[in-house]
Every structure is written in C-alpha cells, then in structure tokens.
Steps between C-alpha positions, in 0.01 A plus 500: 500500500705749697864581425645763728237774521355416157191294426485276190183320385574138424605334283814702438632510143803290415756746366804416289823682599301818569635851462353784705425850374435734792381858507503710815244771552525785561879514541640424155190499282477861382285539193357159593759358260555178693130444566398568139768262374397225742133529412579490131704182551233346721232557237715359222603193702154458658646510851277408792517636853610221731553675835486811712565611856275341762469820706651797315414725795797349684733680261302796365357818646162531331490873566792523255406221257124552486261211426279573199126465473361395160156412366466193280152444358350688793695307762759688704838337537813605686853459371754481780861589409720193510794320345387256232667211320406370154645225282508397136593157365688532171549238231855615431744655743464545874161553657444852633389620841395865517527656841322829570674624813348779705764656721424422866463766768563256787693178572708529183731212589205265563349608168814422303544169684148397391568591138826304504323199653253503210777524240687212663185288494465540123869437434560836334808516275512876438359812664480826302389835639354730234383860514590861427644810664523868410831636381644802319481337158362646175178365355655530152746214554455128558411452863782365713457182700718420799551170676681376805865418537646348184679168544599202288152349534303791359745709297412342165127524563516864607701586188249315281209718613695823549497518880775690679617446858345719767708739708208605721566575866233624737168402660368161401232249600492214746385269221854496361558243774323260264766541231785486750372181663437329167853583385634335815297193398669505155175598328551739208379855551454783251387863514355694207415864579403741220608862541217742415532877440434670831338801336223289343316312772185320391295234671563249221821537299462293184849572366655366820270199480604433140870519595456249783286272286769494231737351758253246636396389150864445407582304814191279492445454128171689495350680198661841449156652429431488873731800544262725298743795468263710287283585799801643680610701198159667487514578870846658490403699190282721722808596699707567188242753380542700821879483488510616139286805580720618788857604422610488864375146546651394168839627619479305823393188314804539276721491810337177612554350156867600500554346841317182396709465184824568685431249777401228256804564285710455813331172585273641768760701687344768715550866412443823684138540611266768382478809715227498768326787317480299178376188681232699684381656174475165322321337792246781500441466128293186546240680710429740212438234236146434384468123509163498324650554156302238308650230722310222667684479830245260647670185377236243405676167464204354315569744217877455501604404145805321638277238658312401188 
C-alpha cells in the first residue's frame, strides 16, 4: 500500500491514538542521542518496521548519503539510506510510531507533505521531535533540555520533565514544516533537544541518551532502567580526568559552571556569552581527548543492560 511517497506492506497495523517520536539525522542528532534513544525504545517495545520511502533517490544525493555494502553469511547486501517508519502496539497508553527522518537534499516540501500524509492516515494525536545539539554547557552539571514555545497545552508537561523553552534563532531544517502543519491541524507537537558539551564530541553520547530517556520514560510510563545513566557517567569520567590534570581547562570549566548555575537560578535567562577565545579553546579540547579510555563506543544493543 502506498501513502504519499512511502510504501507499506499490508496489512497495516491498527493503532490506538498513536503518538509519534521523530528523530532527524543528521541535523539535530549529535552524539546519536535521538537515534540511540529510539532504538532502545524500539527494542523494549518490540517495534516493527511498517514502511519506508518507495524511491529514496528522489530526495537524497547518494554521493552525500552513501549506500553501504555488507556481507551476511557470505551474501552481499546493500543498505540504501532512507526514511523509515516503525510502530509498536502497547497494552496501556497510546501506541507509538517511531519515525527515523533523514533530512532531504531535494524536494523538501514534497518530502514533508508525504510524511504528513502518513501521519494523517494513522490518526496521530501527538508528534514529538527528539534529538540533541552542542552548546557551551559543562559536563559536570545535569544536561539541559530545551523544547519549543511554551503554552497552556504543554507548560505542565515541560515543567514535569525539566524542559525549558528554546530561544534559538538561526538556520533550521525544512522538516519543521511537519510540526507547523500539524499544529495548524490542532495536533499536539513537542520538541525535546538535549544540550551536550561542545568540547566533548563523541559518536555516541550515553549521558545525553540517558537524559532524553529519563524524559521519555516519565511521559510514557516506561521502566526507568531504560535510561541506563551509569554508562554515561563512565563515559564523562574520561573527560573529567583530563580537566582535573589541566589547570587552564579547569578554570574555563569553572566559568561554564558559574554561568550554568546563574542562568538556572534566573529561570533560564540568558547571560553574557563566553569570549570567542574561550569558546575556541573549549571546542578544540574535544579533538585532543583519547576516546579509547576503556570505553566501548561501539554500542551493541544486544548487550544493553537496559533492554533485559
């Protein structure tokens, strides 16, 4: 069955008041926080893929998103980058659709129209964009999470999970047309973006994943063990060792901590930014960190204790 530019094998699942969790790569998925969280949820809920783009080449430049060649039991297979849709039927609470968006290079409006057509077909009640971005925040404090505009519909929920309104202005993505259109249709929309320390950039940030999972577990009544914060604590410990051994870095980190504490005491009010020299130094710090410090950065979901 075809809906928009997506193909769905029949029969389609019957979903009850479904909520959508969407992650957009590569735009707001630094540290793979959104993707790791979605996969963890999908494993726990036993989600099944139900659809994907019919011809992803209409939207993607495959010289930029490269297909991958893999060998499975001696047989070569090719994985073509695409946008995929999975679903999980839950006994209690709304069913969940997980939407792995891959930002289009071409025909962005047609792409978003197709996604919206799919969501309308399933009668979606809420659409939440999840992910992470880099920011000048200290790794020694609880990671901040920002959302969209706060209004009467979401204020209580954002306060419950510790999400503050976003004051971001700047370049964005065409896929935000999805949220805007759904809002015009009176469908609830949410945004949950974790702020990661810009000076510590790793392929898989487990502390950011734990922070996002805490929110999702609270909102959807899922076991708190899925957050698995210990893995993140071990990962960030490698950075703390470097900071402690370097007085200059420790001083700069102290400035970040002071700014963090001041802004949170003022309810998220913005303060004067760090000097460009300080920001450049902190950004360069990440390139000098040895990420092989007894850490398994190749995340094997089969061995994830949170999924047991």
